[in-house]
mmCIF file of the N, C-alpha and C atoms, coordinates in Angstrom:
data_MODEL
# 
_entry.id   MODEL 
# 
loop_
_atom_site.group_PDB 
_atom_site.id 
_atom_site.type_symbol 
_atom_site.label_atom_id 
_atom_site.label_alt_id 
_atom_site.label_comp_id 
_atom_site.label_asym_id 
_atom_site.label_entity_id 
_atom_site.label_seq_id 
_atom_site.pdbx_PDB_ins_code 
_atom_site.Cartn_x 
_atom_site.Cartn_y 
_atom_site.Cartn_z 
_atom_site.occupancy 
_atom_site.B_iso_or_equiv 
_atom_site.pdbx_formal_charge 
_atom_site.auth_seq_id 
_atom_site.auth_comp_id 
_atom_site.auth_asym_id 
_atom_site.auth_atom_id 
_atom_site.pdbx_PDB_model_num 
ATOM 1   N N  . MET A 1 1  ? 12.081 -17.435 -20.621 1.00 0.00 ? 1  MET A N  1 
ATOM 2   C CA . MET A 1 1  ? 11.066 -17.294 -19.639 1.00 0.00 ? 1  MET A CA 1 
ATOM 3   C C  . MET A 1 1  ? 11.624 -17.138 -18.237 1.00 0.00 ? 1  MET A C  1 
ATOM 4   N N  . ASN A 1 2  ? 12.788 -17.748 -18.015 1.00 0.00 ? 2  ASN A N  1 
ATOM 5   C CA . ASN A 1 2  ? 13.386 -17.609 -16.690 1.00 0.00 ? 2  ASN A CA 1 
ATOM 6   C C  . ASN A 1 2  ? 13.821 -16.198 -16.357 1.00 0.00 ? 2  ASN A C  1 
ATOM 7   N N  . ASN A 1 3  ? 14.169 -15.402 -17.363 1.00 0.00 ? 3  ASN A N  1 
ATOM 8   C CA . ASN A 1 3  ? 14.609 -14.057 -17.155 1.00 0.00 ? 3  ASN A CA 1 
ATOM 9   C C  . ASN A 1 3  ? 13.416 -13.221 -16.648 1.00 0.00 ? 3  ASN A C  1 
ATOM 10  N N  . ILE A 1 4  ? 12.207 -13.533 -17.056 1.00 0.00 ? 4  ILE A N  1 
ATOM 11  C CA . ILE A 1 4  ? 11.017 -12.718 -16.685 1.00 0.00 ? 4  ILE A CA 1 
ATOM 12  C C  . ILE A 1 4  ? 10.750 -12.997 -15.215 1.00 0.00 ? 4  ILE A C  1 
ATOM 13  N N  . LEU A 1 5  ? 10.947 -14.181 -14.709 1.00 0.00 ? 5  LEU A N  1 
ATOM 14  C CA . LEU A 1 5  ? 10.536 -14.536 -13.311 1.00 0.00 ? 5  LEU A CA 1 
ATOM 15  C C  . LEU A 1 5  ? 11.663 -14.112 -12.313 1.00 0.00 ? 5  LEU A C  1 
ATOM 16  N N  . LEU A 1 6  ? 12.816 -13.704 -12.777 1.00 0.00 ? 6  LEU A N  1 
ATOM 17  C CA . LEU A 1 6  ? 13.819 -13.264 -11.818 1.00 0.00 ? 6  LEU A CA 1 
ATOM 18  C C  . LEU A 1 6  ? 13.553 -11.839 -11.401 1.00 0.00 ? 6  LEU A C  1 
ATOM 19  N N  . ILE A 1 7  ? 13.349 -11.722 -10.102 1.00 0.00 ? 7  ILE A N  1 
ATOM 20  C CA . ILE A 1 7  ? 13.095 -10.396 -9.478  1.00 0.00 ? 7  ILE A CA 1 
ATOM 21  C C  . ILE A 1 7  ? 14.086 -10.192 -8.401  1.00 0.00 ? 7  ILE A C  1 
ATOM 22  N N  . GLY A 1 8  ? 15.089 -9.434  -8.629  1.00 0.00 ? 8  GLY A N  1 
ATOM 23  C CA . GLY A 1 8  ? 16.066 -9.198  -7.592  1.00 0.00 ? 8  GLY A CA 1 
ATOM 24  C C  . GLY A 1 8  ? 16.821 -10.529 -7.136  1.00 0.00 ? 8  GLY A C  1 
ATOM 25  N N  . GLY A 1 9  ? 17.016 -11.450 -8.077  1.00 0.00 ? 9  GLY A N  1 
ATOM 26  C CA . GLY A 1 9  ? 17.682 -12.688 -7.741  1.00 0.00 ? 9  GLY A CA 1 
ATOM 27  C C  . GLY A 1 9  ? 16.805 -13.784 -7.171  1.00 0.00 ? 9  GLY A C  1 
ATOM 28  N N  . ILE A 1 10 ? 15.491 -13.522 -7.050  1.00 0.00 ? 10 ILE A N  1 
ATOM 29  C CA . ILE A 1 10 ? 14.546 -14.436 -6.571  1.00 0.00 ? 10 ILE A CA 1 
ATOM 30  C C  . ILE A 1 10 ? 13.899 -15.168 -7.739  1.00 0.00 ? 10 ILE A C  1 
ATOM 31  N N  . GLY A 1 11 ? 14.050 -16.482 -7.822  1.00 0.00 ? 11 GLY A N  1 
ATOM 32  C CA . GLY A 1 11 ? 13.463 -17.226 -8.938  1.00 0.00 ? 11 GLY A CA 1 
ATOM 33  C C  . GLY A 1 11 ? 12.097 -17.789 -8.611  1.00 0.00 ? 11 GLY A C  1 
ATOM 34  N N  . PHE A 1 12 ? 11.604 -18.469 -9.604  1.00 0.00 ? 12 PHE A N  1 
ATOM 35  C CA . PHE A 1 12 ? 10.284 -19.037 -9.476  1.00 0.00 ? 12 PHE A CA 1 
ATOM 36  C C  . PHE A 1 12 ? 10.202 -20.112 -8.359  1.00 0.00 ? 12 PHE A C  1 
ATOM 37  N N  . GLN A 1 13 ? 11.216 -20.895 -8.226  1.00 0.00 ? 13 GLN A N  1 
ATOM 38  C CA . GLN A 1 13 ? 11.220 -21.931 -7.177  1.00 0.00 ? 13 GLN A CA 1 
ATOM 39  C C  . GLN A 1 13 ? 11.253 -21.313 -5.770  1.00 0.00 ? 13 GLN A C  1 
ATOM 40  N N  . GLU A 1 14 ? 11.998 -20.293 -5.574  1.00 0.00 ? 14 GLU A N  1 
ATOM 41  C CA . GLU A 1 14 ? 12.025 -19.595 -4.254  1.00 0.00 ? 14 GLU A CA 1 
ATOM 42  C C  . GLU A 1 14 ? 10.694 -19.019 -3.894  1.00 0.00 ? 14 GLU A C  1 
ATOM 43  N N  . ILE A 1 15 ? 9.994  -18.488 -4.897  1.00 0.00 ? 15 ILE A N  1 
ATOM 44  C CA . ILE A 1 15 ? 8.669  -17.862 -4.663  1.00 0.00 ? 15 ILE A CA 1 
ATOM 45  C C  . ILE A 1 15 ? 7.699  -18.955 -4.281  1.00 0.00 ? 15 ILE A C  1 
ATOM 46  N N  . LEU A 1 16 ? 7.762  -20.135 -4.954  1.00 0.00 ? 16 LEU A N  1 
ATOM 47  C CA . LEU A 1 16 ? 6.892  -21.257 -4.591  1.00 0.00 ? 16 LEU A CA 1 
ATOM 48  C C  . LEU A 1 16 ? 7.156  -21.748 -3.182  1.00 0.00 ? 16 LEU A C  1 
ATOM 49  N N  . VAL A 1 17 ? 8.400  -21.821 -2.787  1.00 0.00 ? 17 VAL A N  1 
ATOM 50  C CA . VAL A 1 17 ? 8.739  -22.296 -1.449  1.00 0.00 ? 17 VAL A CA 1 
ATOM 51  C C  . VAL A 1 17 ? 8.184  -21.300 -0.383  1.00 0.00 ? 17 VAL A C  1 
ATOM 52  N N  . VAL A 1 18 ? 8.351  -20.023 -0.631  1.00 0.00 ? 18 VAL A N  1 
ATOM 53  C CA . VAL A 1 18 ? 7.806  -19.026 0.327   1.00 0.00 ? 18 VAL A CA 1 
ATOM 54  C C  . VAL A 1 18 ? 6.276  -19.103 0.379   1.00 0.00 ? 18 VAL A C  1 
ATOM 55  N N  . LEU A 1 19 ? 5.638  -19.189 -0.730  1.00 0.00 ? 19 LEU A N  1 
ATOM 56  C CA . LEU A 1 19 ? 4.182  -19.321 -0.733  1.00 0.00 ? 19 LEU A CA 1 
ATOM 57  C C  . LEU A 1 19 ? 3.709  -20.614 -0.024  1.00 0.00 ? 19 LEU A C  1 
ATOM 58  N N  . LEU A 1 20 ? 4.435  -21.720 -0.206  1.00 0.00 ? 20 LEU A N  1 
ATOM 59  C CA . LEU A 1 20 ? 4.084  -22.966 0.478   1.00 0.00 ? 20 LEU A CA 1 
ATOM 60  C C  . LEU A 1 20 ? 4.245  -22.814 2.022   1.00 0.00 ? 20 LEU A C  1 
ATOM 61  N N  . ILE A 1 21 ? 5.290  -22.139 2.437   1.00 0.00 ? 21 ILE A N  1 
ATOM 62  C CA . ILE A 1 21 ? 5.522  -21.960 3.902   1.00 0.00 ? 21 ILE A CA 1 
ATOM 63  C C  . ILE A 1 21 ? 4.405  -21.059 4.465   1.00 0.00 ? 21 ILE A C  1 
ATOM 64  N N  . VAL A 1 22 ? 4.072  -20.000 3.750   1.00 0.00 ? 22 VAL A N  1 
ATOM 65  C CA . VAL A 1 22 ? 3.008  -19.141 4.222   1.00 0.00 ? 22 VAL A CA 1 
ATOM 66  C C  . VAL A 1 22 ? 1.661  -19.884 4.269   1.00 0.00 ? 22 VAL A C  1 
ATOM 67  N N  . LEU A 1 23 ? 1.398  -20.683 3.310   1.00 0.00 ? 23 LEU A N  1 
ATOM 68  C CA . LEU A 1 23 ? 0.133  -21.527 3.322   1.00 0.00 ? 23 LEU A CA 1 
ATOM 69  C C  . LEU A 1 23 ? 0.140  -22.469 4.490   1.00 0.00 ? 23 LEU A C  1 
ATOM 70  N N  . LEU A 1 24 ? 1.266  -23.126 4.715   1.00 0.00 ? 24 LEU A N  1 
ATOM 71  C CA . LEU A 1 24 ? 1.322  -24.057 5.865   1.00 0.00 ? 24 LEU A CA 1 
ATOM 72  C C  . LEU A 1 24 ? 1.259  -23.312 7.217   1.00 0.00 ? 24 LEU A C  1 
ATOM 73  N N  . PHE A 1 25 ? 1.839  -22.123 7.318   1.00 0.00 ? 25 PHE A N  1 
ATOM 74  C CA . PHE A 1 25 ? 1.853  -21.410 8.535   1.00 0.00 ? 25 PHE A CA 1 
ATOM 75  C C  . PHE A 1 25 ? 0.494  -20.779 8.883   1.00 0.00 ? 25 PHE A C  1 
ATOM 76  N N  . TYR A 1 26 ? -0.187 -20.202 7.953   1.00 0.00 ? 26 TYR A N  1 
ATOM 77  C CA . TYR A 1 26 ? -1.402 -19.502 8.229   1.00 0.00 ? 26 TYR A CA 1 
ATOM 78  C C  . TYR A 1 26 ? -2.643 -20.353 7.891   1.00 0.00 ? 26 TYR A C  1 
ATOM 79  N N  . GLY A 1 27 ? -2.558 -21.308 7.038   1.00 0.00 ? 27 GLY A N  1 
ATOM 80  C CA . GLY A 1 27 ? -3.705 -22.151 6.666   1.00 0.00 ? 27 GLY A CA 1 
ATOM 81  C C  . GLY A 1 27 ? -4.472 -21.542 5.511   1.00 0.00 ? 27 GLY A C  1 
ATOM 82  N N  . GLY A 1 28 ? -5.314 -22.385 4.961   1.00 0.00 ? 28 GLY A N  1 
ATOM 83  C CA . GLY A 1 28 ? -6.135 -22.015 3.776   1.00 0.00 ? 28 GLY A CA 1 
ATOM 84  C C  . GLY A 1 28 ? -7.242 -21.073 4.112   1.00 0.00 ? 28 GLY A C  1 
ATOM 85  N N  . LYS A 1 29 ? -7.755 -21.051 5.303   1.00 0.00 ? 29 LYS A N  1 
ATOM 86  C CA . LYS A 1 29 ? -8.863 -20.161 5.672   1.00 0.00 ? 29 LYS A CA 1 
ATOM 87  C C  . LYS A 1 29 ? -8.368 -18.763 5.985   1.00 0.00 ? 29 LYS A C  1 
ATOM 88  N N  . LYS A 1 30 ? -7.275 -18.635 6.596   1.00 0.00 ? 30 LYS A N  1 
ATOM 89  C CA . LYS A 1 30 ? -6.810 -17.277 7.056   1.00 0.00 ? 30 LYS A CA 1 
ATOM 90  C C  . LYS A 1 30 ? -6.159 -16.479 5.901   1.00 0.00 ? 30 LYS A C  1 
ATOM 91  N N  . LEU A 1 31 ? -5.560 -17.221 4.930   1.00 0.00 ? 31 LEU A N  1 
ATOM 92  C CA . LEU A 1 31 ? -4.892 -16.555 3.891   1.00 0.00 ? 31 LEU A CA 1 
ATOM 93  C C  . LEU A 1 31 ? -5.745 -15.607 3.035   1.00 0.00 ? 31 LEU A C  1 
ATOM 94  N N  . PRO A 1 32 ? -6.879 -15.948 2.602   1.00 0.00 ? 32 PRO A N  1 
ATOM 95  C CA . PRO A 1 32 ? -7.703 -14.926 1.850   1.00 0.00 ? 32 PRO A CA 1 
ATOM 96  C C  . PRO A 1 32 ? -8.046 -13.729 2.681   1.00 0.00 ? 32 PRO A C  1 
ATOM 97  N N  . GLU A 1 33 ? -8.278 -13.890 3.950   1.00 0.00 ? 33 GLU A N  1 
ATOM 98  C CA . GLU A 1 33 ? -8.579 -12.744 4.819   1.00 0.00 ? 33 GLU A CA 1 
ATOM 99  C C  . GLU A 1 33 ? -7.359 -11.815 4.869   1.00 0.00 ? 33 GLU A C  1 
ATOM 100 N N  . MET A 1 34 ? -6.203 -12.383 5.010   1.00 0.00 ? 34 MET A N  1 
ATOM 101 C CA . MET A 1 34 ? -4.982 -11.593 5.051   1.00 0.00 ? 34 MET A CA 1 
ATOM 102 C C  . MET A 1 34 ? -4.791 -10.808 3.754   1.00 0.00 ? 34 MET A C  1 
ATOM 103 N N  . MET A 1 35 ? -4.966 -11.511 2.623   1.00 0.00 ? 35 MET A N  1 
ATOM 104 C CA . MET A 1 35 ? -4.762 -10.845 1.361   1.00 0.00 ? 35 MET A CA 1 
ATOM 105 C C  . MET A 1 35 ? -5.800 -9.747  1.136   1.00 0.00 ? 35 MET A C  1 
ATOM 106 N N  . ARG A 1 36 ? -6.996 -9.963  1.571   1.00 0.00 ? 36 ARG A N  1 
ATOM 107 C CA . ARG A 1 36 ? -8.070 -8.930  1.468   1.00 0.00 ? 36 ARG A CA 1 
ATOM 108 C C  . ARG A 1 36 ? -7.726 -7.711  2.304   1.00 0.00 ? 36 ARG A C  1 
ATOM 109 N N  . GLY A 1 37 ? -7.208 -7.897  3.474   1.00 0.00 ? 37 GLY A N  1 
ATOM 110 C CA . GLY A 1 37 ? -6.769 -6.803  4.278   1.00 0.00 ? 37 GLY A CA 1 
ATOM 111 C C  . GLY A 1 37 ? -5.540 -6.077  3.714   1.00 0.00 ? 37 GLY A C  1 
ATOM 112 N N  . PHE A 1 38 ? -4.661 -6.829  3.138   1.00 0.00 ? 38 PHE A N  1 
ATOM 113 C CA . PHE A 1 38 ? -3.531 -6.236  2.446   1.00 0.00 ? 38 PHE A CA 1 
ATOM 114 C C  . PHE A 1 38 ? -3.915 -5.452  1.317   1.00 0.00 ? 38 PHE A C  1 
ATOM 115 N N  . GLY A 1 39 ? -4.872 -5.858  0.472   1.00 0.00 ? 39 GLY A N  1 
ATOM 116 C CA . GLY A 1 39 ? -5.387 -5.120  -0.709  1.00 0.00 ? 39 GLY A CA 1 
ATOM 117 C C  . GLY A 1 39 ? -6.121 -3.874  -0.237  1.00 0.00 ? 39 GLY A C  1 
ATOM 118 N N  . GLN A 1 40 ? -6.879 -3.934  0.830   1.00 0.00 ? 40 GLN A N  1 
ATOM 119 C CA . GLN A 1 40 ? -7.558 -2.749  1.340   1.00 0.00 ? 40 GLN A CA 1 
ATOM 120 C C  . GLN A 1 40 ? -6.569 -1.726  1.858   1.00 0.00 ? 40 GLN A C  1 
ATOM 121 N N  . GLY A 1 41 ? -5.504 -2.205  2.455   1.00 0.00 ? 41 GLY A N  1 
ATOM 122 C CA . GLY A 1 41 ? -4.459 -1.250  3.006   1.00 0.00 ? 41 GLY A CA 1 
ATOM 123 C C  . GLY A 1 41 ? -3.798 -0.535  1.768   1.00 0.00 ? 41 GLY A C  1 
ATOM 124 N N  . ILE A 1 42 ? -3.513 -1.276  0.731   1.00 0.00 ? 42 ILE A N  1 
ATOM 125 C CA . ILE A 1 42 ? -2.883 -0.682  -0.433  1.00 0.00 ? 42 ILE A CA 1 
ATOM 126 C C  . ILE A 1 42 ? -3.862 0.373   -1.069  1.00 0.00 ? 42 ILE A C  1 
ATOM 127 N N  . LYS A 1 43 ? -5.116 -0.043  -1.163  1.00 0.00 ? 43 LYS A N  1 
ATOM 128 C CA . LYS A 1 43 ? -6.124 0.871   -1.748  1.00 0.00 ? 43 LYS A CA 1 
ATOM 129 C C  . LYS A 1 43 ? -6.295 2.169   -0.929  1.00 0.00 ? 43 LYS A C  1 
ATOM 130 N N  . ALA A 1 44 ? -6.222 2.016   0.412   1.00 0.00 ? 44 ALA A N  1 
ATOM 131 C CA . ALA A 1 44 ? -6.297 3.212   1.282   1.00 0.00 ? 44 ALA A CA 1 
ATOM 132 C C  . ALA A 1 44 ? -5.093 4.048   1.113   1.00 0.00 ? 44 ALA A C  1 
ATOM 133 N N  . PHE A 1 45 ? -3.921 3.474   0.961   1.00 0.00 ? 45 PHE A N  1 
ATOM 134 C CA . PHE A 1 45 ? -2.743 4.226   0.740   1.00 0.00 ? 45 PHE A CA 1 
ATOM 135 C C  . PHE A 1 45 ? -2.775 5.026   -0.604  1.00 0.00 ? 45 PHE A C  1 
ATOM 136 N N  . LYS A 1 46 ? -3.218 4.344   -1.622  1.00 0.00 ? 46 LYS A N  1 
ATOM 137 C CA . LYS A 1 46 ? -3.314 4.999   -2.957  1.00 0.00 ? 46 LYS A CA 1 
ATOM 138 C C  . LYS A 1 46 ? -4.309 6.141   -2.932  1.00 0.00 ? 46 LYS A C  1 
ATOM 139 N N  . ASP A 1 47 ? -5.434 5.916   -2.180  1.00 0.00 ? 47 ASP A N  1 
ATOM 140 C CA . ASP A 1 47 ? -6.484 6.972   -2.092  1.00 0.00 ? 47 ASP A CA 1 
ATOM 141 C C  . ASP A 1 47 ? -5.905 8.118   -1.343  1.00 0.00 ? 47 ASP A C  1 
ATOM 142 N N  . GLY A 1 48 ? -5.113 7.876   -0.288  1.00 0.00 ? 48 GLY A N  1 
ATOM 143 C CA . GLY A 1 48 ? -4.521 8.958   0.526   1.00 0.00 ? 48 GLY A CA 1 
ATOM 144 C C  . GLY A 1 48 ? -3.501 9.775   -0.291  1.00 0.00 ? 48 GLY A C  1 
ATOM 145 N N  . MET A 1 49 ? -2.826 9.071   -1.188  1.00 0.00 ? 49 MET A N  1 
ATOM 146 C CA . MET A 1 49 ? -1.843 9.773   -2.014  1.00 0.00 ? 49 MET A CA 1 
ATOM 147 C C  . MET A 1 49 ? -2.518 10.647  -3.063  1.00 0.00 ? 49 MET A C  1 
ATOM 148 N N  . ASN A 1 50 ? -3.743 10.271  -3.484  1.00 0.00 ? 50 ASN A N  1 
ATOM 149 C CA . ASN A 1 50 ? -4.441 11.008  -4.517  1.00 0.00 ? 50 ASN A CA 1 
ATOM 150 C C  . ASN A 1 50 ? -5.328 12.104  -3.973  1.00 0.00 ? 50 ASN A C  1 
ATOM 151 N N  . GLU A 1 51 ? -5.408 12.267  -2.649  1.00 0.00 ? 51 GLU A N  1 
ATOM 152 C CA . GLU A 1 51 ? -6.291 13.298  -2.081  1.00 0.00 ? 51 GLU A CA 1 
ATOM 153 C C  . GLU A 1 51 ? -5.728 14.688  -2.396  1.00 0.00 ? 51 GLU A C  1 
ATOM 154 N N  . ASP A 1 52 ? -6.674 15.594  -2.496  1.00 0.00 ? 52 ASP A N  1 
ATOM 155 C CA . ASP A 1 52 ? -6.303 16.975  -2.776  1.00 0.00 ? 52 ASP A CA 1 
ATOM 156 C C  . ASP A 1 52 ? -5.863 17.637  -1.473  1.00 0.00 ? 52 ASP A C  1 
ATOM 157 N N  . PRO A 1 53 ? -4.661 18.212  -1.369  1.00 0.00 ? 53 PRO A N  1 
ATOM 158 C CA . PRO A 1 53 ? -4.219 18.834  -0.091  1.00 0.00 ? 53 PRO A CA 1 
ATOM 159 C C  . PRO A 1 53 ? -4.728 20.257  0.038   1.00 0.00 ? 53 PRO A C  1 
ATOM 160 N N  . THR A 1 54 ? -5.700 20.698  -0.745  1.00 0.00 ? 54 THR A N  1 
ATOM 161 C CA . THR A 1 54 ? -6.108 22.096  -0.663  1.00 0.00 ? 54 THR A CA 1 
ATOM 162 C C  . THR A 1 54 ? -6.793 22.459  0.618   1.00 0.00 ? 54 THR A C  1 
ATOM 163 N N  . PRO A 1 55 ? -7.511 21.591  1.347   1.00 0.00 ? 55 PRO A N  1 
ATOM 164 C CA . PRO A 1 55 ? -8.123 22.076  2.624   1.00 0.00 ? 55 PRO A CA 1 
ATOM 165 C C  . PRO A 1 55 ? -7.029 22.538  3.588   1.00 0.00 ? 55 PRO A C  1 
ATOM 166 N N  . GLN A 1 56 ? -5.940 21.964  3.675   1.00 0.00 ? 56 GLN A N  1 
ATOM 167 C CA . GLN A 1 56 ? -4.829 22.388  4.552   1.00 0.00 ? 56 GLN A CA 1 
ATOM 168 C C  . GLN A 1 56 ? -4.263 23.696  4.102   1.00 0.00 ? 56 GLN A C  1 
ATOM 169 N N  . GLU A 1 57 ? -4.066 23.798  2.790   1.00 0.00 ? 57 GLU A N  1 
ATOM 170 C CA . GLU A 1 57 ? -3.549 25.071  2.266   1.00 0.00 ? 57 GLU A CA 1 
ATOM 171 C C  . GLU A 1 57 ? -4.520 26.205  2.428   1.00 0.00 ? 57 GLU A C  1 
ATOM 172 N N  . GLN A 1 58 ? -5.826 25.935  2.245   1.00 0.00 ? 58 GLN A N  1 
ATOM 173 C CA . GLN A 1 58 ? -6.819 26.981  2.383   1.00 0.00 ? 58 GLN A CA 1 
ATOM 174 C C  . GLN A 1 58 ? -6.821 27.492  3.863   1.00 0.00 ? 58 GLN A C  1 
ATOM 175 N N  . GLY A 1 59 ? -6.672 26.553  4.799   1.00 0.00 ? 59 GLY A N  1 
ATOM 176 C CA . GLY A 1 59 ? -6.682 26.953  6.181   1.00 0.00 ? 59 GLY A CA 1 
ATOM 177 C C  . GLY A 1 59 ? -5.560 27.882  6.567   1.00 0.00 ? 59 GLY A C  1 
ATOM 178 N N  . THR A 1 60 ? -4.340 27.625  5.991   1.00 0.00 ? 60 THR A N  1 
ATOM 179 C CA . THR A 1 60 ? -3.218 28.462  6.295   1.00 0.00 ? 60 THR A CA 1 
ATOM 180 C C  . THR A 1 60 ? -3.302 29.793  5.575   1.00 0.00 ? 60 THR A C  1 
ATOM 181 N N  . ARG A 1 61 ? -3.871 29.778  4.378   1.00 0.00 ? 61 ARG A N  1 
ATOM 182 C CA . ARG A 1 61 ? -4.028 31.047  3.648   1.00 0.00 ? 61 ARG A CA 1 
ATOM 183 C C  . ARG A 1 61 ? -5.022 31.980  4.344   1.00 0.00 ? 61 ARG A C  1 
ATOM 184 N N  . GLY A 1 62 ? -6.010 31.354  4.949   1.00 0.00 ? 62 GLY A N  1 
ATOM 185 C CA . GLY A 1 62 ? -7.038 32.118  5.624   1.00 0.00 ? 62 GLY A CA 1 
ATOM 186 C C  . GLY A 1 62 ? -6.458 32.855  6.849   1.00 0.00 ? 62 GLY A C  1 
ATOM 187 N N  . LYS A 1 63 ? -5.575 32.180  7.559   1.00 0.00 ? 63 LYS A N  1 
ATOM 188 C CA . LYS A 1 63 ? -4.947 32.782  8.758   1.00 0.00 ? 63 LYS A CA 1 
ATOM 189 C C  . LYS A 1 63 ? -3.980 33.896  8.322   1.00 0.00 ? 63 LYS A C  1 
ATOM 190 N N  . GLU A 1 64 ? -3.297 33.691  7.214   1.00 0.00 ? 64 GLU A N  1 
ATOM 191 C CA . GLU A 1 64 ? -2.378 34.748  6.727   1.00 0.00 ? 64 GLU A CA 1 
ATOM 192 C C  . GLU A 1 64 ? -3.173 35.958  6.288   1.00 0.00 ? 64 GLU A C  1 
ATOM 193 N N  . GLN A 1 65 ? -4.303 35.770  5.625   1.00 0.00 ? 65 GLN A N  1 
ATOM 194 C CA . GLN A 1 65 ? -5.084 36.907  5.160   1.00 0.00 ? 65 GLN A CA 1 
ATOM 195 C C  . GLN A 1 65 ? -5.636 37.686  6.408   1.00 0.00 ? 65 GLN A C  1 
ATOM 196 N N  . VAL A 1 66 ? -6.045 37.009  7.457   1.00 0.00 ? 66 VAL A N  1 
ATOM 197 C CA . VAL A 1 66 ? -6.561 37.654  8.653   1.00 0.00 ? 66 VAL A CA 1 
ATOM 198 C C  . VAL A 1 66 ? -5.465 38.441  9.262   1.00 0.00 ? 66 VAL A C  1 
ATOM 199 N N  . LYS A 1 67 ? -4.260 37.972  9.322   1.00 0.00 ? 67 LYS A N  1 
ATOM 200 C CA . LYS A 1 67 ? -3.112 38.699  9.932   1.00 0.00 ? 67 LYS A CA 1 
ATOM 201 C C  . LYS A 1 67 ? -2.756 39.906  9.143   1.00 0.00 ? 67 LYS A C  1 
ATOM 202 N N  . SER A 1 68 ? -2.813 39.819  7.806   1.00 0.00 ? 68 SER A N  1 
ATOM 203 C CA . SER A 1 68 ? -2.468 40.936  6.957   1.00 0.00 ? 68 SER A CA 1 
ATOM 204 C C  . SER A 1 68 ? -3.502 42.048  7.017   1.00 0.00 ? 68 SER A C  1 
ATOM 205 N N  . GLU A 1 69 ? -4.751 41.666  7.229   1.00 0.00 ? 69 GLU A N  1 
ATOM 206 C CA . GLU A 1 69 ? -5.848 42.618  7.286   1.00 0.00 ? 69 GLU A CA 1 
ATOM 207 C C  . GLU A 1 69 ? -5.811 43.458  8.620   1.00 0.00 ? 69 GLU A C  1 
ATOM 208 N N  . LYS A 1 70 ? -5.229 42.953  9.628   1.00 0.00 ? 70 LYS A N  1 
ATOM 209 C CA . LYS A 1 70 ? -5.162 43.684  10.886  1.00 0.00 ? 70 LYS A CA 1 
ATOM 210 C C  . LYS A 1 70 ? -4.172 44.740  10.879  1.00 0.00 ? 70 LYS A C  1 
# 
């Protein structure tokens, strides 16, 4: 089970210490707000990565077609 918790040399005890320090530093009320904002940021990033880039491509194709028609 210890092999599962090792992530880049960081063990379970180190993760607990970091979480405890974050909890003491920010407090119990602020922490859920921070995690909510973090989750929304990740969701926005994923949505941005999944967007279809065709509107930009269509805009450049339209300009090229106009130039070639002249």
